[in-house]
C-alpha atoms as one frame of an Amber mdcrd trajectory, in Angstrom:
protein
 -46.167  -8.339  44.332 -49.566  -9.605  45.450 -49.995 -13.363  45.211 -52.240
 -14.923  42.585 -54.363 -16.617  45.245 -54.836 -13.317  47.099 -56.097 -11.628
  43.939 -58.547 -14.446  43.344 -59.796 -14.343  46.921 -60.210 -10.598  46.589
 -62.553 -10.759  43.582 -64.541 -13.563  45.183 -64.903 -11.526  48.381 -66.254
  -8.664  46.264 -68.961 -10.947  44.926 -67.535 -11.867  41.523 -68.666 -15.216
  40.073 -66.453 -16.641  37.292 -68.236 -17.404  34.037 -67.784 -20.887  32.623
 -69.285 -19.702  29.329 -66.518 -17.113  28.964 -63.827 -19.593  29.983 -62.839
 -17.683  33.127 -60.314 -19.742  35.078 -57.988 -17.701  37.293 -54.376 -18.575
  38.034 -53.679 -19.110  41.754 -50.138 -20.480  41.570 -47.273 -17.968  41.908
 -44.718 -20.458  40.584 -46.571 -20.716  37.270 -46.710 -16.940  37.049 -42.938
 -16.810  37.487 -42.437 -19.351  34.701 -44.516 -17.195  32.346 -42.649 -14.012
  33.300 -39.236 -15.661  32.996 -39.937 -16.954  29.501 -41.382 -13.666  28.281
 -37.937 -12.024  28.612 -39.449  -8.655  29.419 -37.219  -5.600  29.793 -38.008
  -2.163  31.284 -40.187   0.019  29.032 -40.877  -2.892  26.668 -44.445  -3.072
  25.376 -46.534  -6.189  25.923 -50.108  -7.132  25.045 -52.213  -9.240  27.384
 -55.532 -10.754  26.327 -57.891 -11.642  29.152 -56.030 -10.104  32.124 -58.872
 -11.147  34.436 -57.961 -10.140  37.979 -54.477  -8.932  37.031 -52.394 -11.898
  38.250 -50.032 -11.712  35.275 -50.535  -7.986  34.737 -48.973  -6.960  38.018
 -46.032  -9.201  37.173 -45.509  -7.329  33.902 -45.728  -3.975  35.647 -43.323
  -5.144  38.333 -40.767  -5.526  35.525 -41.495  -1.916  34.476 -43.009  -2.883
  31.136 -45.810  -1.023  29.380 -48.955  -3.118  29.248 -51.902  -3.043  26.866
 -54.658  -5.342  28.136 -57.922  -6.382  26.477 -60.665  -7.501  28.846 -64.258
  -8.228  27.827 -65.857  -8.526  31.270 -67.089  -5.094  32.493 -66.870  -6.122
  36.160 -63.249  -7.176  35.823 -62.453  -3.974  33.937 -63.673  -1.929  36.919
 -61.625  -4.113  39.257 -58.477  -3.676  37.152 -58.916   0.089  36.946 -59.147
   0.310  40.726 -56.316  -2.158  41.272 -53.948  -0.385  38.887 -55.188   3.207
  39.019 -51.714   4.529  39.884 -49.972   2.648  37.073 -49.353   4.986  34.150
 -47.883   2.146  32.114 -51.167   0.237  32.131 -53.573   0.691  29.207 -56.916
  -1.108  29.442 -59.157  -1.807  26.462 -62.633  -3.042  27.294 -63.814  -5.259
  24.475 -63.725  -8.552  22.631 -60.187  -9.551  21.585 -61.591 -11.302  18.508
 -63.009  -7.981  17.294 -60.270  -5.675  18.526 -57.742  -4.621  15.845 -54.725
  -5.793  17.839 -52.520  -5.169  14.819 -52.955  -1.436  15.483 -51.623  -1.662
  19.051 -47.932  -0.941  19.799 -46.757  -4.225  21.453 -44.716  -6.800  19.524
 -45.046  -9.402  22.285 -48.230 -11.103  23.425 -48.170 -12.837  26.815 -51.456
 -14.200  28.137 -53.424 -16.797  29.993 -55.997 -17.070  27.218 -59.690 -17.464
  28.044 -60.621 -21.031  27.104 -63.691 -19.917  25.150 -61.745 -17.984  22.504
 -58.455 -19.878  22.286 -58.867 -21.504  18.863 -60.432 -18.575  16.968 -57.899
 -16.214  18.527 -54.988 -18.407  17.407 -56.298 -18.347  13.834 -56.561 -14.564
  14.057 -52.991 -14.290  15.358 -51.706 -16.519  12.544 -53.261 -14.179   9.991
 -51.289 -11.283  11.519 -48.035 -13.051  10.559 -45.057 -11.124  12.006 -47.041
  -8.563  14.015 -45.904 -10.418  17.154 -42.330 -11.674  17.250 -43.091 -13.706
  20.373 -46.206 -15.286  21.866 -46.097 -16.793  25.360 -49.500 -18.348  25.859
 -51.240 -20.449  28.460 -53.684 -22.707  26.592 -55.579 -25.943  27.206 -53.354
 -29.011  27.088 -55.208 -30.381  24.063 -54.537 -27.156  22.141 -50.839 -27.371
  23.015 -50.818 -30.967  21.746 -52.292 -29.823  18.450 -49.764 -27.009  18.056
 -46.863 -29.391  18.706 -48.147 -32.467  16.870 -45.863 -34.197  14.351 -47.111
 -34.791  10.815 -49.151 -37.977  10.601 -50.284 -38.012  14.232 -53.909 -37.901
  15.353 -53.455 -34.401  16.804 -52.016 -32.961  13.581 -54.606 -30.453  12.386
 -55.187 -27.280  10.392 -53.917 -25.277  13.378 -50.750 -27.404  13.472 -49.958
 -27.008   9.798 -50.538 -23.250   9.795 -48.329 -22.471  12.779 -45.583 -24.966
  11.989 -45.280 -23.457   8.512 -44.513 -19.959   9.773 -43.644 -20.253  13.471
 -41.462 -22.218  15.855 -43.604 -23.753  18.605 -42.162 -25.078  21.863 -43.682
 -26.468  25.047 -42.430 -24.583  28.097 -44.389 -26.227  30.899 -47.439 -28.390
  31.489 -49.727 -26.747  34.049 -51.933 -28.777  36.368 -55.619 -27.880  36.452
 -55.166 -27.535  40.228 -53.344 -24.247  39.558 -56.619 -22.532  38.600 -59.868
 -21.521  40.230 -62.493 -22.554  39.404 -60.675 -25.816  38.675 -61.098 -26.645
  34.967 -61.649 -30.158  33.661 -58.297 -30.324  31.847 -54.667 -29.352  32.365
 -53.133 -26.382  30.569 -49.739 -25.667  29.063 -47.439 -22.708  28.566 -46.237
 -22.577  24.973 -43.749 -20.343  23.221 -44.559 -19.392  19.626 -41.939 -17.463
  17.654 -42.366 -16.015  14.191 -39.759 -17.455  11.825 -41.246 -16.227   8.539
 -40.767 -15.183   5.885 -44.157 -13.744   5.005 -46.203 -15.961   2.715 -47.120
 -12.917   0.654 -49.277 -13.731  -2.381 -49.320 -17.413  -1.413 -50.913 -16.882
   2.005 -54.596 -17.064   1.075 -54.259 -19.950  -1.341 -52.138 -21.935   1.136
 -54.762 -21.498   3.843 -57.560 -22.391   1.406 -55.802 -25.619   0.436 -55.207
 -26.515   4.098 -58.824 -25.799   5.019 -60.014 -27.912   2.093 -57.842 -30.843
   3.090 -58.665 -30.838   6.793 -62.380 -30.260   6.211 -62.577 -33.884   5.041
 -59.623 -35.362   6.904 -60.832 -38.948   6.495 -60.822 -38.610   2.727 -57.735
 -38.815   0.548 -56.308 -35.464  -0.494 -57.626 -35.850  -4.054 -61.175 -36.438
  -2.839 -60.911 -33.685  -0.219 -59.778 -31.114  -2.770 -62.479 -32.186  -5.227
 -65.164 -32.007  -2.542 -64.162 -28.514  -1.416 -62.758 -26.849  -4.542 -64.442
 -28.725  -7.385 -62.924 -30.431 -10.435 -59.247 -29.864 -11.154 -55.997 -31.546
 -12.023 -55.399 -32.494  -8.409 -53.484 -35.689  -9.206 -50.674 -33.862 -10.992
 -50.672 -31.120  -8.341 -50.049 -33.673  -5.604 -47.425 -35.411  -7.719 -45.512
 -32.167  -8.321 -45.597 -31.435  -4.586 -44.255 -34.940  -3.876 -47.409 -35.979
  -2.025 -48.630 -39.595  -2.438 -51.997 -39.745  -4.246 -53.643 -41.660  -1.400
 -52.325 -39.339   1.330 -54.690 -37.668   3.766 -54.393 -34.112   5.091 -52.757
 -35.157   8.364 -49.952 -36.802   6.372 -49.023 -33.661   4.418 -46.090 -31.724
   5.885 -46.505 -27.967   6.424 -44.068 -26.956   3.672 -45.841 -29.220   1.167
 -49.018 -27.146   1.471 -47.005 -24.071   0.491 -45.441 -25.985  -2.407 -48.928
 -26.848  -3.685 -49.976 -23.206  -3.374 -46.971 -22.050  -5.428 -47.649 -24.629
  -8.130 -51.348 -23.773  -8.279 -50.703 -20.041  -8.423 -48.089 -20.591 -11.117
 -50.610 -22.474 -13.211 -53.154 -19.644 -12.908 -50.526 -17.081 -13.849 -49.574
 -19.040 -16.975 -53.144 -19.470 -18.217
């Protein structure tokens, strides 16, 4: 298997210049690649999706394990490079396009393993959350600050909308902190490999209202929940709603546990059904 550093040197020798705007930071450390592959638990003929394959550092690792790979790459230059690099690999399927606009739910893989482009990490995570159990396992390399948000305990400064959404429906674990020195060009911050597993069940009819409540609360995170809900959703019996969900009236969004948002959604939907 070709080393990560060799692949990076190869694209640079061909005249490729990484785009900071697109968040292109290429892995050059083989040990980090092995950690990703080990934790993906890939078996022969298994199907995996990769977003932002770049120069193929992880991709060739997947193919070395005889998996079938679907890869979404936006950069036309890198797409040409990947086609030439992997032209003999029948198990490699390349999609040139924007992952945020690609209907990934229509693709066969149930696992997503990627070094995500920095520029799309947050919006892509929100998109993946909306897909619920489409992916049973996500092994993702993300910025360290994003990993901190995903793992943050309720009440901490890093607890956010992203935290509450994923901790409600997924199990999130830190696999490894990755030094910024493991990438070229060297980014300003460290990264992390995180494992995200769907634990369900599906939120069903409560999904949209739960997300709306969360968005309303975190939109004004310095306000109390009552004032946040009023500001975003208008007048309502928010005091009794919070009381029924066992949430203190002066609580702020970052103090509300993930399951309490769902409890509020169930109460609110029950009220609408009974009116």
